[in-house]
Structures are given as structure tokens and as C-alpha cells.
C-alpha positions as CSV (number, residue, x, y, z in Angstrom):
1,M,-2.9,-15.4,-22.8
2,S,0.8,-14.6,-23.6
3,R,3.0,-17.4,-24.8
4,E,6.5,-17.9,-23.3
5,P,9.2,-18.3,-25.9
6,S,11.0,-21.7,-26.2
7,T,14.3,-20.3,-27.4
8,E,16.8,-17.7,-26.3
9,R,16.2,-15.8,-29.6
10,G,12.5,-15.9,-28.9
11,R,13.0,-14.6,-25.4
12,R,15.0,-11.7,-26.7
13,S,12.3,-10.9,-29.3
14,R,9.5,-11.0,-26.7
15,D,11.5,-9.0,-24.2
16,R,12.2,-6.3,-26.8
17,I,8.5,-6.0,-27.7
18,V,7.5,-5.8,-24.0
19,E,10.2,-3.2,-23.2
20,S,9.4,-1.1,-26.2
21,A,5.7,-1.1,-25.2
22,A,6.6,-0.2,-21.6
23,E,8.7,2.8,-22.7
24,L,6.0,4.0,-25.1
25,I,3.3,3.7,-22.5
26,A,5.4,5.6,-20.0
27,G,5.4,8.5,-22.4
28,R,2.1,8.2,-24.3
29,G,-0.1,6.3,-21.9
30,V,-1.9,3.1,-22.7
31,E,-4.6,4.8,-24.9
32,G,-1.9,6.7,-26.9
33,T,0.2,3.6,-27.6
34,G,-1.0,1.6,-30.6
35,I,0.3,-1.8,-31.8
36,D,1.9,-0.1,-34.8
37,H,3.9,2.2,-32.5
38,V,5.2,-0.8,-30.5
39,L,6.1,-2.7,-33.7
40,A,8.1,0.3,-35.0
41,A,9.9,0.8,-31.8
42,A,10.7,-2.9,-31.3
43,G,11.6,-3.5,-35.0
44,A,9.2,-6.4,-34.9
45,S,6.5,-7.7,-37.2
46,K,2.9,-8.3,-36.4
47,S,3.4,-12.0,-36.8
48,Q,6.1,-11.9,-34.1
49,L,3.9,-9.9,-31.7
50,Y,0.9,-12.1,-32.2
51,H,3.0,-15.2,-31.8
52,Y,3.6,-14.1,-28.1
53,F,0.5,-12.0,-27.3
54,T,-3.2,-12.5,-28.2
55,D,-3.9,-8.8,-28.4
56,K,-3.0,-5.4,-27.0
57,D,-4.5,-6.1,-23.6
58,D,-2.4,-9.2,-23.3
59,L,0.7,-7.2,-24.1
60,I,-0.3,-4.6,-21.5
61,R,-0.4,-7.3,-18.8
62,A,3.1,-8.3,-19.8
63,V,4.2,-4.7,-19.4
64,I,2.7,-4.7,-15.9
65,A,4.6,-7.8,-15.0
66,R,7.8,-6.3,-16.4
67,R,7.5,-3.1,-14.6
68,F,6.7,-4.8,-11.3
69,D,9.7,-7.1,-11.6
70,Q,11.9,-4.0,-12.2
71,I,10.5,-2.2,-9.2
72,I,11.1,-5.1,-6.9
73,S,14.6,-5.6,-8.3
74,A,15.5,-1.9,-7.7
75,Q,14.6,-2.4,-4.0
76,A,16.1,-5.9,-3.6
77,P,18.9,-4.8,-1.2
78,V,16.5,-3.9,1.5
79,L,13.0,-5.2,0.6
80,S,13.3,-8.6,2.2
81,H,14.7,-7.2,5.5
82,L,12.1,-4.6,6.5
83,D,12.1,-5.8,10.1
84,S,13.8,-3.0,11.9
85,W,13.3,0.7,12.1
86,E,16.7,1.3,10.5
87,A,15.8,-0.9,7.5
88,I,12.4,0.7,7.1
89,R,14.0,4.2,7.2
90,Q,16.6,3.1,4.6
91,W,13.9,1.7,2.3
92,L,11.9,5.0,2.5
93,D,15.0,7.1,1.9
94,L,15.9,4.8,-1.1
95,W,12.6,5.8,-2.7
96,V,13.4,9.5,-2.3
97,G,16.8,9.0,-3.8
98,M,15.6,6.9,-6.7
99,S,12.8,9.3,-7.6
100,A,15.3,12.3,-7.7
101,E,17.8,10.3,-9.7
102,M,15.3,9.4,-12.3
103,G,13.8,12.9,-12.6
104,H,10.6,12.1,-10.6
105,P,8.8,9.8,-13.0
106,G,6.2,8.6,-10.5
107,C,5.4,5.0,-9.9
108,P,5.0,2.9,-13.1
109,I,2.6,0.6,-11.3
110,G,0.6,3.4,-9.8
111,T,0.4,5.2,-13.2
112,L,-0.8,2.1,-14.9
113,A,-3.4,1.5,-12.2
114,S,-4.8,5.0,-12.6
115,E,-5.3,4.4,-16.3
116,L,-6.4,0.8,-16.3
117,A,-8.2,0.1,-13.1
118,N,-11.6,1.1,-14.5
119,R,-10.9,0.0,-18.1
120,D,-9.6,-3.6,-18.0
121,E,-10.6,-6.0,-15.2
122,A,-7.8,-8.5,-15.9
123,A,-5.2,-5.7,-15.8
124,R,-6.8,-4.3,-12.6
125,G,-6.5,-7.7,-11.0
126,D,-2.8,-8.0,-12.0
127,L,-2.1,-4.5,-10.6
128,A,-3.9,-5.3,-7.4
129,A,-1.8,-8.5,-7.1
130,C,1.3,-6.4,-7.7
131,F,0.5,-4.0,-4.8
132,A,-0.5,-6.9,-2.5
133,A,2.8,-8.7,-3.2
134,W,4.8,-5.4,-2.7
135,E,3.0,-4.6,0.5
136,G,3.6,-8.2,1.6
137,Y,7.3,-7.4,2.2
138,L,6.5,-4.7,4.6
139,I,3.8,-6.7,6.3
140,A,6.2,-9.6,6.8
141,G,8.8,-7.2,8.3
142,L,6.4,-5.5,10.6
143,T,5.0,-8.9,11.7
144,R,8.5,-10.0,12.7
145,M,8.9,-6.8,14.6
146,K,5.7,-7.4,16.4
147,Q,6.6,-10.9,17.3
148,R,9.9,-9.7,18.7
149,G,8.1,-7.1,20.8
150,D,9.3,-4.0,18.8
151,L,5.7,-3.1,17.9
152,A,2.9,-2.5,20.3
153,P,0.5,-5.5,20.7
154,H,-2.4,-3.6,19.1
155,A,-0.4,-2.8,16.0
156,Q,-1.8,-4.2,12.8
157,P,0.9,-4.8,10.2
158,R,-1.4,-4.9,7.2
159,Q,-3.1,-1.7,8.1
160,L,0.2,0.0,8.8
161,A,1.6,-1.2,5.4
162,I,-1.5,0.2,3.6
163,A,-0.9,3.6,5.2
164,V,2.7,3.6,4.2
165,F,2.0,2.6,0.6
166,A,-0.8,5.2,0.3
167,S,1.8,7.8,1.4
168,L,4.4,6.4,-1.0
169,Q,2.0,6.5,-4.0
170,G,0.7,9.9,-3.2
171,G,4.1,11.3,-2.6
172,L,5.4,9.9,-5.9
173,L,2.5,11.4,-7.7
174,L,3.1,14.9,-6.2
175,A,6.8,14.6,-6.8
176,K,6.1,13.8,-10.4
177,T,3.7,16.7,-10.7
178,D,6.1,19.2,-9.0
179,K,9.3,17.7,-10.3
180,D,10.6,18.0,-6.8
181,A,11.4,15.4,-4.2
182,E,10.0,17.4,-1.3
183,P,6.4,16.1,-1.4
184,L,7.7,12.6,-1.4
185,R,10.1,13.2,1.4
186,V,7.3,14.9,3.5
187,A,4.9,12.1,2.8
188,L,7.3,9.3,3.7
189,D,8.5,11.2,6.8
190,A,4.9,11.3,7.9
191,A,4.4,7.6,7.2
192,Y,7.6,6.8,9.2
193,S,6.4,8.8,12.1
194,H,3.0,7.0,12.0
195,L,4.8,3.7,12.1
196,R,7.0,4.8,15.0
197,S,3.9,5.8,17.0
198,F,3.3,2.0,17.2
199,S,6.7,1.3,18.7
200,A,6.5,-0.8,21.8
201,S,8.9,1.7,23.4
202,G,6.5,4.6,22.7
């Protein structure tokens, strides 16, 4: 299990190792990123790395946590207020804009899941928890909308959130493959239309 640093200098060293690993994994994948690659990129020694992490798998779990924190931070302006049609549309449009701005890199969590879900049970559990926490924001917003009467009584917020996130992940993957925002835009428009079909006003 990773060890939290007790000093500011230690925190910076640990952060540098995790971020270097995250950047390398984004380009090389988990299998293509060795400890020596990380040490060279971070300018760190093996003793430093193993002071904070028990092994490579432990480091990968820290990368998952780092990338998830970054994803949530990037959506912070709207993520906690997904309880209106306008806010949900703004959130979906934010993803299209972010993807285009960054050159359509796909979803870091989705990419890690595709590589790790069948390889590392601990990492799979972390990734599943990330998706559950992420979906939780939309579930909470849709639940508030249902309580206000904006959603039809038979609407199920969790199932609706799963459908939206499946569209988001699939759209990000296709946008990454095509290097074009259009697949993501189409997928999210379809997800939004699906949500609106459960509007109490029809």
C-alpha cells in the first residue's frame, strides 16, 4: 500500500513520480511503462520510489487516483449541479469542448480500465469505484429532478446515468480513434435525447 509523505518536499517527490508515471502510461500503456522509465522521467531513485510505493501495481493505483482527481476537477464548475436540463446539456457540451481542445485523447480512466480490468483485481476495483463516484454526481442530479417532478415517475436515475456514461465512454473512444469530435457529439446528443424522453413534460 502506498505511503503518504510526511513533509512538503516528500509530497512533491511523490507527486512527481506519480505524474511522470501517468504521462508515460498515457503514451506507452501500462505494460510498456517500466519502473526504470518512470525513474528516469521523474529524476528519482529506486529508494525514493519504493519509499512511497510497494511495487509497480501500487504505483498504478496512485496513477488511477491522480487521473480521477484531475477529471473531477476539470468538471468541477458543473458536476455538482447536474439537476436541470440546462446544466446537463452544459456538462455534455463541456466534454465535447475539452476533448477537442486536448486533441481527443480519450478518457484516462476508460483507457486504464480497458488495459487493467482483466489484469489486476485491485486496480479494477479502484476503477469501478471511480466510475461509480463519477456517475454518482449525475444520479444525484437526476434524483433531485425526479423529486421536483421534472422527471417522469418511472424514470430510474441510476439506469439513466449508466446509459449516459456508456455513451460518453464510447464517444470518447471513437473521437480518439477518428481524431474528430463528431462521434462524441453524436453519442452525447443521443444520450441527452434519451434523458429528455423521461421528462415529466414529455
